[in-house]
C-alpha positions in Angstrom: 6.4 -92.7 40.6 4.0 -89.8 40.8 0.3 -90.5 40.1 0.4 -87.6 37.5 2.9 -89.7 35.5 0.5 -92.6 35.6 -2.5 -90.7 34.3 -0.8 -89.2 31.2 -1.8 -90.4 27.8 1.7 -89.5 26.5 5.1 -89.9 28.1 8.3 -88.4 26.7 11.4 -90.3 25.7 13.4 -88.5 28.4 10.8 -89.6 31.1 10.9 -93.2 29.9 14.7 -93.2 29.6 14.8 -92.1 33.2 12.5 -94.9 34.3 14.5 -97.5 32.3 17.8 -96.2 33.7 16.5 -96.3 37.2 15.5 -99.9 36.8 11.8 -99.3 37.2 10.7 -101.5 34.3 9.0 -104.5 36.0 5.7 -105.3 37.7 4.9 -101.6 38.1 5.9 -100.4 34.7 5.8 -102.4 31.5 7.0 -101.2 28.1 5.4 -102.8 25.0 6.5 -102.6 21.4 3.2 -102.7 19.4 4.8 -102.5 15.9 3.1 -104.1 12.9 4.0 -103.8 9.3 2.8 -105.3 6.0 4.6 -108.7 5.8 6.3 -107.9 2.5 7.7 -104.6 3.8 9.1 -105.2 7.3 9.1 -107.9 10.0 8.1 -106.3 13.3 9.0 -109.2 15.5 12.4 -109.7 13.9 13.2 -106.0 14.3 12.2 -106.2 17.9 14.6 -109.1 18.5 17.4 -107.0 16.9 16.7 -103.7 18.6 14.2 -102.4 21.2 13.9 -100.3 24.3 15.6 -102.1 27.3 13.1 -104.2 29.3 10.4 -104.0 26.6 8.2 -106.9 25.5 6.6 -107.4 22.1 2.9 -106.8 21.9 1.8 -108.9 18.9 -1.4 -107.5 17.5 -1.7 -110.6 15.3 -2.0 -112.7 18.4 -4.1 -110.3 20.5 -7.2 -110.2 18.3 -10.3 -112.0 17.4 -9.0 -114.6 15.0 -12.4 -115.9 14.2 -13.4 -112.6 12.6 -13.0 -112.1 8.8 -11.8 -108.5 9.5 -8.3 -107.6 10.6 -7.4 -106.7 14.2 -10.8 -106.9 15.7 -10.8 -106.8 19.5 -10.3 -110.2 21.2 -12.5 -111.5 24.0 -12.0 -110.3 27.6 -10.4 -113.6 28.6 -8.1 -113.6 25.5 -6.9 -110.1 26.2 -6.5 -110.8 29.9 -4.5 -113.9 29.3 -2.3 -112.3 26.6 -1.3 -109.1 28.5 -1.0 -111.1 31.8 1.6 -113.2 30.0 3.5 -110.0 29.3 3.6 -109.2 33.0 0.8 -106.7 33.0 -1.6 -106.6 36.0 -4.3 -104.1 36.7 -1.9 -102.0 38.7 0.8 -101.8 36.0 1.6 -98.6 34.2 1.9 -99.6 30.5 3.9 -97.6 28.0 3.4 -98.6 24.3 5.4 -97.6 21.3 6.0 -98.7 17.7 8.8 -98.3 15.1 6.9 -96.8 12.3 8.6 -94.1 10.3 5.8 -91.6 10.8 6.6 -91.7 14.6 3.4 -93.4 15.9 1.1 -95.7 14.0 0.0 -98.9 15.9 0.8 -97.8 19.4 -2.4 -95.8 19.8 -4.3 -99.0 18.8 -2.7 -100.8 21.7 -3.3 -97.8 24.0 -7.0 -97.8 23.0 -7.3 -101.6 23.5 -6.0 -101.4 27.1 -8.5 -98.6 27.7 -11.3 -100.5 26.1 -10.6 -103.4 28.5 -10.7 -101.1 31.5 -7.1 -100.3 32.0 -6.5 -96.6 32.7 -2.7 -96.5 33.4 -1.6 -96.7 29.8 0.5 -94.2 27.8 2.0 -93.8 24.4 5.6 -92.9 23.9 5.5 -89.5 22.2 7.5 -89.7 19.0 7.8 -93.4 19.0 10.9 -95.6 18.7 12.1 -93.5 15.7 12.7 -90.5 18.0 13.9 -92.7 20.9 16.8 -93.8 18.6 17.3 -90.3 17.1 17.7 -88.8 20.5 20.4 -91.3 21.5 18.6 -93.3 24.1 19.7 -96.9 24.7 18.5 -100.0 22.7 19.2 -103.6 23.2 18.8 -107.0 21.6 18.4 -108.7 24.9 14.9 -110.1 25.3 13.7 -110.2 28.9 11.1 -112.7 30.1 8.5 -110.8 32.3 7.0 -112.6 35.3 3.4 -113.4 34.3 0.7 -111.4 36.1 -3.0 -111.6 36.6 -5.0 -109.1 34.6 -8.8 -108.8 34.9 -10.4 -107.4 31.7 -13.8 -105.8 31.5 -14.9 -104.4 28.1 -16.1 -100.9 28.3 -18.7 -101.1 25.5 -19.0 -97.3 25.5 -15.6 -97.1 23.7 -16.5 -99.6 21.0 -19.1 -99.1 18.2 -20.6 -102.1 16.2 -21.7 -102.2 12.6 -25.3 -102.1 13.7 -24.8 -99.0 15.8 -23.0 -97.3 12.9 -25.9 -98.1 10.6 -28.5 -96.7 13.0 -26.4 -93.5 13.4 -26.6 -92.7 9.6 -30.2 -91.7 10.2 -30.3 -90.9 14.0 -27.0 -88.8 14.0 -26.6 -89.5 17.7 -22.8 -89.1 17.4 -20.3 -87.5 15.1 -18.1 -89.7 13.0 -14.5 -88.8 12.1 -12.6 -90.9 9.5 -8.8 -90.9 9.9 -7.8 -92.3 6.4 -6.0 -90.2 3.7 -8.3 -87.8 1.8 -8.2 -89.8 -1.4 -9.5 -93.0 0.2 -12.1 -91.1 2.2 -13.4 -89.4 -1.0 -13.3 -92.7 -3.0 -10.8 -91.5 -5.6 -8.1 -94.1 -4.8 -8.1 -97.7 -3.7 -7.9 -98.5 0.0 -5.5 -101.4 0.3 -7.2 -103.2 -2.5 -10.7 -102.2 -1.6 -12.9 -99.7 -3.4 -12.9 -96.7 -1.1 -15.3 -94.1 0.1 -16.9 -93.2 3.4 -19.8 -93.6 5.8 -22.5 -91.0 5.2 -22.1 -87.9 7.4 -18.5 -88.7 8.3 -15.8 -86.0 8.5 -12.3 -86.6 7.3 -9.2 -85.8 9.4 -6.2 -87.8 8.2 -4.5 -89.2 11.3 -1.1 -87.6 10.4 -2.7 -84.2 10.8 -2.1 -84.6 14.5 1.6 -85.4 14.1 4.4 -82.9 13.7 7.1 -83.2 11.1 9.3 -85.0 13.7 6.6 -87.6 14.5 5.5 -86.2 17.8 2.0 -85.3 18.8 1.1 -81.7 18.1 0.3 -79.4 20.9 -3.1 -79.5 22.5 -3.9 -76.0 21.1 -3.0 -77.2 17.6 -5.1 -80.4 18.0 -8.1 -78.4 19.2 -7.8 -76.1 16.2 -7.8 -79.1 13.8 -11.0 -80.3 15.3 -12.5 -76.8 15.2 -11.6 -76.3 11.5 -13.4 -79.6 10.7 -16.4 -78.5 12.9 -16.0 -81.4 15.2 -17.5 -80.6 18.6 -15.5 -82.3 21.4 -18.3 -81.6 23.8 -20.6 -84.0 21.9 -20.4 -87.8 21.3 -17.7 -88.8 18.8 -16.8 -92.1 17.1 -13.6 -92.6 15.1 -13.2 -94.9 12.1 -10.6 -95.8 9.5 -9.6 -98.8 7.3 -9.3 -101.5 10.0 -9.7 -99.7 13.4 -6.0 -98.7 13.8 -5.4 -95.1 12.8 -8.9 -94.3 14.2 -7.3 -94.7 17.6 -5.1 -91.7 16.7 -8.4 -89.7 16.7 -9.3 -91.1 20.1 -5.8 -90.2 21.4 -5.8 -86.7 20.1 -9.3 -86.0 21.6 -8.1 -87.6 24.9 -5.2 -85.1 25.0 -7.9 -82.4 24.7 -9.7 -83.8 27.7 -12.3 -85.9 25.9 -11.9 -89.4 27.2 -15.0 -91.1 25.8 -14.3 -91.3 22.0 -15.4 -94.6 20.7 -13.9 -96.5 17.8 -15.8 -98.4 15.1 -13.7 -101.6 15.4 -14.7 -103.0 12.0 -14.2 -99.7 10.2 -14.2 -99.5 6.4 -13.2 -103.1 6.1 -16.5 -104.2 7.6 -18.6 -101.3 6.3 -17.5 -102.0 2.7 -18.6 -105.6 2.9 -21.8 -105.2 4.9 -23.3 -101.8 4.2 -25.9 -101.3 1.4 -24.5 -99.5 -1.6 -26.3 -96.2 -0.8 -24.5 -96.1 2.5 -21.1 -96.0 0.8 -20.3 -92.4 -0.3 -17.8 -92.2 -3.2 -17.0 -89.4 -5.5 -15.6 -91.9 -8.1 -19.0 -93.5 -8.4 -20.8 -90.2 -8.9 -18.4 -89.2 -11.6 -19.1 -92.3 -13.7 
């Protein structure tokens, strides 16, 4: 497998199908289904058991997180992540391809992609278009669950890719880095509830809803289109940038989009609005709804 293939943030369905067909899924290439859905809507693990890409394993974001945190999906410890992905057959030399089954094309896969990168793993890619387009394009699926041979993975957290609440608070006044919020406009502005929470945004943040980077088919837009989106929002990719959202998931779409443009150092505010809402002082929560009262 060419090194160029290992360094790409995206792989196509045709490329992955070729690798699957050639029997390359194994110690050198692992495919992970990182799907997650609200429990009352869909069951990601059950859907995986019924249908998935041949040779894939299920990456359970509910298991690979900091369960002691009051906030959803916070990064686990280095040892937790290492043990978990090692159990999926991933070593430090493995090329990892992640995907999910969301109807938009890609939703949770970029979160898994970013997690691997945050723990020092560079050979990780997102399946462009996700499982939705894999099926649409007629590539094979299976209900057969393979048991990967456990591997040893050594994780080292790259703290430059993660922002804490304290760092976000300091940045409100210091403006050391740009902040892009990937939630829908209504939630960013504070005019609609954010999954039960009052909504709004961090002072100084710019809003680019994550779906802005996806085409109608669910594939990533071209690099030129992505660059134009950032330019229109006056986001300078030559300067420090942190992404945020509701719970640190779609923020990773911002990190992925910037990565495709050559910016590989976008950090993610892991606690995002879930943490900010509960911990930040009232004047640090910008909401149009509050101003209109």
